[in-house]
N, C-alpha and C positions, 0 to 999 in steps of 0.2 A: 907851614906845617913842619914839624920835625919829623925826619924819616930815618928809619933803620938802615944801616949800610948792609945789604944783602950779599955784597961782595966778600964781607968778612963772615957773616953769618953763616954763608954756604958751607964753610970748613966743618961746623959741627952741627949743621941743621939736621940730619937724619938722625944723628945720636940723640938730639935734644927733643926731637918733636916725635914722641912715641905715637904709632898708629897700630894699637893691637889688632889682630885679626878679626876679633868679634866686632870691634868698632869699623873696620873696613867693610865687613858684611853689612852692617846697619846702613851705610851710606851707599854702598853699590846697589843694595835692594830699594832704596829710595829712588836712586837715579833710574834703574830699570824700570820702576813703576811709572815714573813720570816721563820717561823716554823709552816706550816699549820697542824692543829690536825687531820689529816687524819686516823691516827692510835695511838696507845698508844706512848705518847712521853716521854722519859726520858730526864729530863732538870736538869742540874747542874747550879745552882746558885753559882758562885765561888766568895768569898769575900761577902757572903750574909748579914752580919752584923746581924740586928736584924729582917730580914725577910721581909722588907718592900716590895720587889719585889718577894721572894720565896713563900710568903703566898697567894697573889692574883693571882700568876701564876698557883698555885696549885688549888685554890677554884674557879676561874673564868675562867681559861683557860682548867682546868682539866689534866694538865700535872702531871706526876708522878715526884716530884721535891726532890732534894737532895740539901740543902743548907749547904755549906761548908766555914768555916772561920777559921783563926788562933786564934782568941780571944775567949777564953772560956767565958769571961764576956758578949760579944755580943751575943753569941749562948745561953747563959743563959736567956737573955732577949727575944731572939726569941721564946725559948721553953715555956716561961710564956704565950705566946699568945694562946697556943693550936691549933695545925693544923696538918693535915696529910702530913707534910714536915718532911723528914729524915735529922736530923741535925748532921753533923760531924765536928771534928777539923781536919783540914788539911793545909798542906804547899801547897801553889799554885804552886810552883816550883817542886814539888814532890807529884803528887796525888796518893791515895791510889788504884784507879780504873784501871782494865784492859783495855787494848786497845779496842776502839770501844764499849765504855759503854753508850753513850749518842747520842741522836738526836741533842741535842742542848746545847751549853755552853754559859751562860751569865755572864758578869762582868759589875759592875757599880762602876765608881771611885775607880778602884783597881790598875791599874798598875803603878801609880807614887807612890804607897807605897811599891812596891818590888825592891829588889836590881837587880834582873835579869828578866826584863819584857818580853825579848825575849824567855827565858826559859818558862816563864808561858804561852806565846801564843802557844809555841810548844807543851805544855802538853795539852793545850785545844784541838790542832789538834789531838794529840795522842789518847785522850779518846773519841773522836768523832767517830761515825760510818761513813764509807764511805757515802759522800753525806750529812752529817750533817752540821749545821751551828754554827757559833760562833759570838756572838754579844758582842761589847764593848761599853759601854756607859760612856761618860767621858766629863770633861771639859778641851778642848784642850788649850794649853798655849796661843794661838793666840786669844781665846776667853774669857779668864778669866784676861789677864794682866790689863784690865782697868775697872774690876768689882768693886763694893764697898768694897769688902773685900781685894782688893789689892790697889785700889786708895788711900784708907784711912789709909791702914796699909803698907807702903812701905817696911817694914822689910819683909813682907810675900812674896813679889813679888822675892826677892832675892832667897828665899828657892824654891819657884816654878819654877823659870827659870831654876833651877838645876835639878828638878826632873820631871817636868810635861812635856809630849811628845806633839809635834804638830800633827796635823791629818796625815801630809805626813809621820811621822816617824812611827805612829801606822800602817798605810798602809803598810809601808816598812817590819815591824816586821811581819805582816799576810802573806806577800808575802814570806818572807824567811821561815816562818814556814810551807809552804806548802799550803796555802789556795789560791783558785781561787775565780774568781768573787768578789773581794775585792772592796767595795764600802763605801763612807761615806756620811751621810746626817746630817746636823746641824740644830736642832730645837730651835726656839727663844721660851722659855717656861716662862709663866707668874708664877714664884714659889711663889709669895707672894701675898695676897690679899690688901696690904697696905705697904707703905714705913716703917710705925711704926712697923709692923709686921716683916719686914726684920731688923730693928734695934734691936728688941727684941731677934730674933734669933741670931744675931751677938754677943749680950751680953752673949748668951749661948755657944759661940765659935762653931757656926753652921759649919764652915769649918775648917777642922782639922789643916790646916796650922796656924791657929790662936792659937792653943795650942803649938805652938813651938816658938813664938816669946816672948820677955820678957813681964812680967805684966806691966812694965812702958810704954812700946811701945804700948801695948795693950790698956792701959787706954788713952793714948794720941789720938791713932786712933779712939776708940770709942768715944771720945768728937768730934773728927771732923765729924765723921759720923753722931752724934746726931745733930750738928749743921746744917749740910747739910740737914736731913730730915726735921728740923724744918723750914728751909727757903725754901724748894723744895719739899713738901710733895706729889705734883702731878706728879714729874719726873717719867716716865714710866721706866727709866733705874734703879730705885731703886726695882722695883718689878720683873724684866725679868733677865733672863739668858739664855746663849746660851750654849747648850749641844749637843754633837755629838755622833752618833752612827756609829761605823765601823762594817761592817759584812763581813764575808767570809765563803765559802764553801768549805768541803774537798772534794777531787776528788771522784767521784764515784769509786766503786770497779773495774769496767771494765777498767778504766783509770789509775789505780794505776800501777806504774811501779816496776817491781821486780828486785833488784839489783843482 
């Protein structure tokens, strides 16, 4: 699998990955409904990047958060922000935590970056306490095939067709890993305030797949997108994205089977 170099991406990640306050509110609301803060919640943000979810989950929801990522550069950017999150370097397929360490595990746009996604989902189940919740936020292949980053950069869809799962596939992984009550919801999110804002973020290669295509292909795609934005600045397609969240519950202790 071709992988994006997050050591390099870290330099522009926060500038290129817009997360508007209204959208953060949407995801925090979903997390809080799935993981009610009735008691002290230990929350693992797996593939946390620069902490764009870890930090508000800690500061606004009050959870005890560990942010884990394989990129030291991304974690370095997270640490610069100063927050009561514990940051650790970790391999998502082999977590350093004991069984039953967390009430919740959250992933955002992670599984298409790993070689063994099912193993990662199984690790999430292992480190969850019985009754705990796994939440996976992602762009399913059926929802990104025709977004601007793929329509105008056809080389990127070739890469993502090979690595990006469909909702059905993610739900299957959750089921095989042992999760129950698996369900998915797709949110239509207004990611950008304007088409020009999206264009600027694409210039910064806001989607990791754009770092994997040739500079020539990127330049041609950027010009196609620039022209479309110029001619269709009011097209809502240019400011929206479809993002899915799949959730699952680890069986309560009373229902766990002893082999």
